[in-house]
C-alpha positions as CSV (number, residue, x, y, z in Angstrom):
1,M,-48.9,-6.3,-1.6
2,F,-47.7,-7.7,-4.9
3,S,-45.1,-4.9,-5.3
4,K,-43.6,-5.6,-1.8
5,Y,-43.4,-9.3,-2.7
6,L,-41.8,-8.5,-6.1
7,A,-39.3,-6.1,-4.4
8,F,-38.4,-8.8,-1.9
9,V,-37.8,-11.4,-4.6
10,L,-35.7,-9.1,-6.7
11,I,-33.5,-8.2,-3.7
12,V,-33.0,-11.9,-2.8
13,I,-32.1,-12.6,-6.5
14,L,-29.6,-9.7,-6.6
15,Y,-28.1,-10.8,-3.3
16,C,-27.7,-14.4,-4.5
17,N,-26.3,-13.3,-7.8
18,C,-23.7,-11.0,-6.1
19,S,-22.8,-13.8,-3.7
20,Y,-22.3,-16.2,-6.6
21,A,-20.2,-13.7,-8.5
22,Q,-18.0,-13.2,-5.5
23,E,-17.6,-16.9,-5.0
24,H,-16.9,-17.5,-8.7
25,E,-14.3,-14.7,-8.6
26,N,-12.5,-16.2,-5.6
27,V,-12.5,-19.7,-7.3
28,K,-11.2,-18.2,-10.5
29,N,-8.3,-16.4,-8.8
30,K,-7.6,-19.1,-6.2
31,D,-4.7,-20.6,-8.1
32,K,-3.1,-17.2,-8.8
33,I,-1.4,-16.5,-5.5
34,H,1.4,-14.2,-6.8
35,K,0.9,-10.5,-7.2
36,V,3.4,-7.9,-8.5
37,A,2.6,-4.2,-8.5
38,L,4.1,-1.0,-9.8
39,V,3.4,1.9,-7.4
40,F,3.5,5.7,-7.8
41,G,2.9,8.2,-5.1
42,Y,4.0,11.1,-2.9
43,T,5.6,10.8,0.5
44,H,5.0,13.5,3.1
45,I,7.8,14.2,5.5
46,P,6.3,16.6,8.1
47,S,9.6,17.3,10.0
48,A,11.7,17.8,6.8
49,F,12.7,21.0,5.1
50,E,14.6,21.9,1.9
51,E,17.8,23.8,2.1
52,G,17.2,27.5,2.7
53,D,13.6,27.0,3.8
54,E,13.3,25.7,7.3
55,N,9.5,26.3,7.5
56,G,7.0,23.8,6.4
57,S,7.2,20.2,5.3
58,V,8.3,18.3,2.2
59,F,6.4,16.2,-0.4
60,V,8.6,13.8,-2.3
61,P,7.6,11.8,-5.4
62,T,8.0,8.0,-4.9
63,I,8.0,5.0,-7.1
64,G,8.0,1.4,-6.1
65,V,7.7,-2.3,-6.9
66,D,5.8,-4.7,-4.6
67,Y,5.6,-8.5,-4.7
68,F,3.2,-10.5,-2.6
69,V,2.3,-14.1,-2.1
70,Q,-1.3,-14.8,-1.0
71,F,-2.0,-17.5,1.5
72,P,-5.3,-19.1,2.5
73,K,-7.7,-17.3,4.9
74,G,-6.6,-13.8,3.8
75,W,-2.9,-13.7,4.8
76,K,-0.1,-12.5,2.5
77,L,3.6,-12.1,2.7
78,G,5.5,-9.6,0.5
79,A,8.5,-7.5,-0.3
80,V,8.4,-3.8,-1.1
81,V,11.0,-1.6,-2.8
82,D,10.4,2.2,-2.9
83,L,12.6,5.0,-4.2
84,E,12.1,8.6,-3.0
85,L,12.9,10.9,-5.9
86,G,14.0,13.9,-3.9
87,N,16.4,15.5,-1.5
88,Y,15.6,17.0,1.8
89,L,16.9,17.7,5.3
90,V,15.6,16.4,8.6
91,N,16.5,17.3,12.2
92,F,18.1,14.1,13.4
93,N,19.7,14.0,16.9
94,R,19.9,17.8,17.0
95,D,21.8,17.9,13.6
96,D,20.5,18.4,10.1
97,L,20.6,15.1,8.3
98,E,20.5,15.2,4.5
99,R,18.4,12.6,2.7
100,E,19.2,12.0,-0.9
101,R,17.0,9.7,-3.0
102,A,16.4,7.2,-0.2
103,L,15.8,3.6,-1.2
104,I,13.4,1.7,1.1
105,T,13.2,-2.1,1.2
106,G,11.0,-4.1,3.5
107,I,9.2,-7.4,4.2
108,L,5.5,-7.0,5.1
109,I,2.9,-9.4,6.5
110,G,-0.6,-8.6,5.5
111,Y,-4.2,-9.6,6.1
112,E,-7.3,-9.0,4.0
113,F,-9.7,-8.1,6.7
114,E,-12.6,-7.3,4.3
115,T,-13.2,-8.0,0.7
116,R,-10.5,-6.1,-1.2
117,W,-9.3,-4.3,2.0
118,S,-6.0,-5.2,3.4
119,F,-3.6,-4.1,6.1
120,S,0.1,-4.8,6.1
121,L,2.9,-4.3,8.7
122,G,6.5,-5.1,8.8
123,P,10.2,-4.0,9.1
124,A,12.1,-2.1,6.5
125,I,15.4,-0.4,6.0
126,E,15.9,3.0,4.4
127,F,19.2,3.0,2.6
128,E,20.7,6.4,1.9
129,K,24.3,7.5,1.5
130,N,24.4,9.7,4.7
131,K,22.7,7.3,7.2
132,N,20.6,4.1,6.9
133,L,17.5,4.0,9.1
134,F,15.3,1.2,10.4
135,I,11.6,1.6,9.6
136,L,8.4,0.0,10.8
137,R,5.9,0.3,7.9
138,S,2.2,0.0,8.1
139,S,0.0,0.1,5.0
140,L,-3.7,0.1,4.2
141,E,-5.0,-0.5,0.7
142,Y,-8.2,-1.2,-1.3
143,E,-7.9,-3.0,-4.6
144,F,-10.3,-2.5,-7.5
145,E,-10.5,-5.4,-10.0
146,L,-9.8,-4.1,-13.5
147,D,-9.8,-7.4,-15.4
148,E,-9.4,-11.0,-14.7
149,D,-5.9,-10.7,-13.3
150,W,-5.3,-6.9,-13.1
151,G,-6.0,-4.6,-10.3
152,L,-5.8,-0.9,-9.4
153,F,-5.3,0.1,-5.7
154,P,-4.9,3.3,-3.7
155,A,-2.8,2.8,-0.6
156,I,-1.7,4.8,2.4
157,N,1.6,4.0,4.1
158,Y,2.9,5.2,7.4
159,D,6.6,4.7,8.2
160,F,7.8,4.9,11.8
161,K,11.4,5.9,11.9
162,E,14.0,6.5,14.6
163,E,13.7,10.3,14.9
164,Y,10.8,11.2,12.5
165,S,7.9,9.6,10.7
166,T,6.5,9.9,7.2
167,W,3.3,9.0,5.4
168,S,2.5,8.5,1.8
169,I,-0.4,8.2,-0.6
170,N,0.1,5.9,-3.5
171,L,-1.6,4.5,-6.5
172,G,-0.6,1.1,-7.8
173,I,-1.4,-1.2,-10.7
174,S,-1.1,-5.0,-10.0
175,K,-1.0,-8.2,-11.9
176,R,-1.8,-11.6,-10.5
177,F,-0.3,-14.8,-11.8
């Protein structure tokens, strides 16, 4: 009987301590509403191919910079800039369209739906010398706290484009200020 009571008391103490730590963390970072991040990853283009090899798909290394402003109740607004570091071809309107080091810029609206989990959605434009494309980007990320103001986050992006879509897996490091 005593061991059950002791276990119950320990669980309540641990729960209260975790709740206090979470509340303390939120108060501590409340005035730091800006976040800048450096992002590295790979973009998968299922319908793309490299010159001479029309079978399969293409993975392109990607780097990017994100900037977000956090609003009350979990909402955020941000700008993203990504650079695809590769060349590939896609079938676009029955023609082969060459993509060379595409630059993607966008404005995203996000919502933190669970602690450290956030979903973002917004319009973007892919600038490239052969043809610029409109994109609708969706993103899901989970942020790990590294230090008081630093974070590390894996993210998955899905870009809806006019004739084809891409998805990417990224890893970013962020700083709040």
